C-alpha positions as CSV (number, residue, x, y, z in Angstrom):
1,M,-15.6,11.0,6.6
2,G,-15.1,13.2,9.6
3,R,-12.6,15.8,9.8
4,N,-10.9,14.5,13.0
5,R,-10.5,11.2,11.1
6,R,-8.6,12.7,8.3
7,R,-6.2,14.5,10.4
8,R,-5.4,11.2,12.1
9,G,-4.4,10.0,8.9
10,L,-2.1,12.9,8.1
11,G,-4.1,14.3,5.2
12,F,-5.2,11.2,3.7
13,P,-8.2,8.8,4.3
14,V,-8.2,4.9,5.1
15,M,-6.2,3.1,2.6
16,T,-7.7,-0.4,2.8
17,S,-9.1,0.0,-0.8
18,E,-7.2,-0.2,-4.0
19,A,-7.6,1.4,-7.3
20,G,-10.1,-0.7,-9.0
21,E,-12.3,-2.5,-6.6
22,V,-14.0,-1.0,-3.6
23,P,-16.5,-3.3,-1.9
24,D,-19.7,-1.4,-0.6
25,E,-18.5,1.9,-2.0
26,G,-15.7,2.4,0.7
27,A,-18.1,1.4,3.6
28,H,-15.3,-0.6,5.3
29,Y,-13.5,2.7,6.0
30,F,-12.9,3.3,9.6
31,R,-15.1,0.2,10.3
32,T,-13.6,-2.5,12.3
33,P,-16.0,-5.7,12.7
34,K,-16.3,-7.3,16.1
35,G,-15.9,-10.9,16.9
36,S,-14.2,-13.7,15.2
37,S,-17.1,-14.6,12.9
38,A,-16.0,-11.9,10.3
39,R,-12.5,-13.8,9.8
40,Q,-11.4,-16.4,7.7
41,D,-8.3,-18.3,6.7
42,V,-7.3,-18.2,3.1
43,E,-4.6,-20.3,1.3
44,I,-2.4,-18.0,-0.8
45,T,1.1,-17.9,-2.6
46,L,3.3,-14.9,-2.2
47,A,6.9,-14.7,-2.9
48,G,7.0,-18.2,-4.1
49,R,5.7,-19.4,-0.6
50,E,2.5,-21.1,0.1
51,L,0.9,-19.3,3.2
52,T,-2.2,-19.4,5.2
53,V,-3.4,-16.0,6.3
54,T,-6.3,-14.6,8.0
55,T,-8.7,-12.1,6.3
56,A,-11.9,-10.5,7.2
57,G,-14.6,-8.6,5.7
58,G,-13.8,-5.3,7.3
59,V,-10.7,-4.8,5.1
60,F,-10.3,-4.4,1.4
61,S,-10.3,-7.6,-0.6
62,G,-11.2,-9.7,2.4
63,D,-11.3,-13.1,0.7
64,R,-8.5,-13.0,-1.8
65,I,-5.7,-11.1,-3.2
66,D,-7.3,-8.7,-5.4
67,L,-6.5,-8.2,-9.0
68,G,-4.6,-4.8,-8.8
69,T,-2.4,-6.1,-6.2
70,R,-1.5,-9.1,-8.2
71,V,-0.6,-7.0,-11.2
72,L,1.6,-4.9,-8.9
73,L,3.4,-7.8,-7.4
74,R,4.0,-9.3,-10.9
75,E,5.6,-6.2,-12.2
76,V,7.7,-4.6,-9.5
77,P,11.3,-5.5,-9.2
78,P,12.6,-7.1,-6.0
79,P,12.7,-4.7,-3.2
80,P,16.1,-3.4,-1.8
81,P,17.6,-6.2,0.5
82,E,17.8,-3.7,3.4
83,G,16.7,-0.4,4.7
84,D,12.9,0.6,5.3
85,L,10.3,-0.2,3.0
86,L,6.6,1.1,3.0
87,D,3.4,-0.3,2.0
88,L,0.8,2.3,1.9
89,G,-2.8,0.8,2.6
90,C,-1.8,-2.7,3.9
91,G,-5.2,-4.0,4.2
92,W,-4.6,-7.5,5.7
93,G,-1.2,-7.6,4.2
94,P,-0.5,-9.1,0.7
95,I,2.0,-6.4,-0.2
96,T,3.7,-6.2,3.1
97,L,4.2,-10.1,3.3
98,S,5.8,-10.0,-0.2
99,Q,8.2,-7.4,0.7
100,A,9.1,-8.9,4.0
101,L,9.6,-12.5,2.4
102,L,11.7,-11.0,-0.4
103,A,13.7,-8.6,1.8
104,P,14.1,-10.4,5.2
105,A,16.7,-8.1,6.6
106,A,14.7,-4.9,5.7
107,R,12.2,-3.3,7.9
108,V,8.6,-3.2,6.5
109,W,6.2,-0.5,7.6
110,A,2.6,-1.6,6.9
111,V,0.5,1.6,7.1
112,D,-3.1,1.8,7.5
113,V,-5.8,3.6,9.5
114,N,-8.1,0.6,10.0
115,E,-7.3,-1.1,13.1
116,L,-8.6,-4.4,12.0
117,A,-6.3,-4.3,9.0
118,L,-3.3,-3.6,11.2
119,E,-4.3,-6.4,13.5
120,L,-4.5,-8.8,10.5
121,T,-1.2,-7.8,8.9
122,G,0.6,-8.2,12.3
123,L,-1.0,-11.7,12.7
124,N,-0.2,-12.7,9.1
125,A,3.3,-11.3,9.4
126,R,4.1,-13.4,12.4
127,R,2.5,-16.5,10.9
128,A,4.8,-16.1,8.0
129,G,7.9,-15.5,10.2
130,A,8.3,-11.9,9.1
131,T,9.8,-10.7,12.1
132,R,10.7,-7.1,10.9
133,V,7.1,-5.9,9.9
134,K,5.9,-2.9,11.8
135,A,2.0,-2.4,11.2
136,V,1.1,1.1,12.3
137,T,-1.0,3.9,11.6
138,P,0.5,6.9,9.6
139,D,1.2,9.0,12.6
140,Q,3.3,6.2,14.2
141,V,5.9,6.2,11.6
142,P,8.8,8.5,12.8
143,E,9.4,11.6,10.7
144,D,13.0,10.8,10.2
145,V,12.4,7.5,8.6
146,R,13.2,7.5,4.8
147,F,12.1,4.8,2.4
148,A,14.3,2.6,0.2
149,A,10.9,1.6,-1.6
150,I,7.4,2.2,-1.6
151,W,4.7,-0.3,-3.0
152,S,0.9,1.0,-3.0
153,N,-2.4,0.0,-4.3
154,P,-3.6,3.5,-3.5
155,P,-7.4,4.3,-3.0
156,I,-8.4,6.0,-6.0
157,R,-12.1,6.3,-5.3
158,V,-11.7,8.6,-2.2
159,G,-11.1,11.4,-4.7
160,K,-8.3,13.3,-6.2
161,A,-7.8,15.8,-3.4
162,E,-7.4,13.1,-0.8
163,L,-5.4,11.0,-3.0
164,H,-2.9,13.8,-4.0
165,A,-2.4,14.8,-0.4
166,M,-1.4,11.3,0.5
167,L,1.2,11.1,-2.3
168,L,2.6,14.3,-1.6
169,H,2.9,13.5,2.0
170,W,4.8,10.0,1.4
171,L,6.5,10.3,-1.7
172,P,9.2,12.9,-0.6
173,R,10.4,10.5,2.1
174,L,11.8,8.4,-0.6
175,L,15.7,7.9,-0.4
176,P,17.6,9.5,-3.2
177,E,17.1,7.5,-6.5
178,A,14.8,5.1,-4.6
179,A,11.2,4.3,-6.2
180,A,7.7,3.8,-5.4
181,H,5.4,1.7,-7.4
182,L,1.7,2.6,-7.6
183,V,-0.8,0.3,-9.3
184,V,-3.9,2.2,-10.6
185,Q,-6.8,0.9,-12.9
186,R,-6.7,2.5,-16.2
187,N,-10.4,3.5,-16.2
188,L,-10.4,5.1,-12.9
189,G,-7.5,7.5,-13.6
190,A,-4.3,5.9,-13.9
191,D,-3.0,8.0,-16.9
192,S,-4.3,11.3,-15.3
193,L,-2.6,10.4,-12.2
194,H,0.7,9.9,-14.2
195,G,0.3,13.4,-15.7
196,W,-0.4,14.9,-12.4
197,L,2.7,13.4,-10.7
198,Q,4.9,14.7,-13.6
199,T,3.5,18.2,-13.1
200,E,3.4,18.3,-9.4
201,L,6.6,16.7,-8.3
202,P,9.8,18.7,-8.3
203,S,12.3,19.0,-10.9
204,G,14.4,15.8,-11.1
205,W,11.7,13.4,-10.2
206,T,10.7,10.8,-13.0
207,V,7.3,9.2,-13.4
208,V,7.1,6.3,-16.0
209,R,4.8,3.3,-16.7
210,A,6.7,0.3,-15.4
211,G,3.8,-2.1,-16.5
212,S,0.4,-2.6,-17.7
213,A,-2.0,-5.6,-17.5
214,K,-5.8,-6.6,-17.1
215,G,-6.5,-2.9,-17.2
216,Y,-4.2,-1.7,-14.7
217,R,-1.1,0.5,-15.1
218,V,2.0,0.3,-12.6
219,L,3.6,3.8,-12.3
220,R,7.2,4.1,-11.2
221,V,7.9,7.2,-9.4
222,T,11.7,7.8,-8.9
223,A,13.3,10.4,-6.4
224,P,16.3,12.5,-7.8
225,A,19.7,11.8,-6.9
226,E,19.4,14.5,-4.3
227,N,16.1,14.3,-2.3
């Protein structure tokens, strides 16, 4: 990945992948396929609703809801009903759509650096009637926005340094006592990431395993009362 691209991502790489499955070894990073032939409509169920979404081969898990995301969505508590919510690495938008449908009064920030991912997430949000979704690059999120919740299927395969930089950039933007939920495959370092977060985050933060299924861990990172 070029150095200029990492700066554009505020210290972290493209986040269209997730913790356990990266097609083409991350070749979709920064790649935006041209033309409608790369796209397809898929029938899915999210937040108790049947939806038709548009996906594409240039984003992570372009033909389905990947297993890690399914585990995350099953294990997380309902999002706060209001405020700003964050989906780090939105891909075509399954996490974003779930947040938006479960908390229609909240503003959902769908963050990615893949232009196709942002286009698809915006399209799918409009089709679902989710009017308060903002599909943006990382540098388009105003610095003063603080998050009532973060849900993410982070890109473990990009390497520890990149992943750690990403988390240390976004986690401190949680509101006091707000939580981030991260899904990570166990054999790709979920437990080591758990330990690293406990060591690197300041005093008062808590990191616990909130769930575990099908080889994935869901980590809950909670900000202190004064953050």
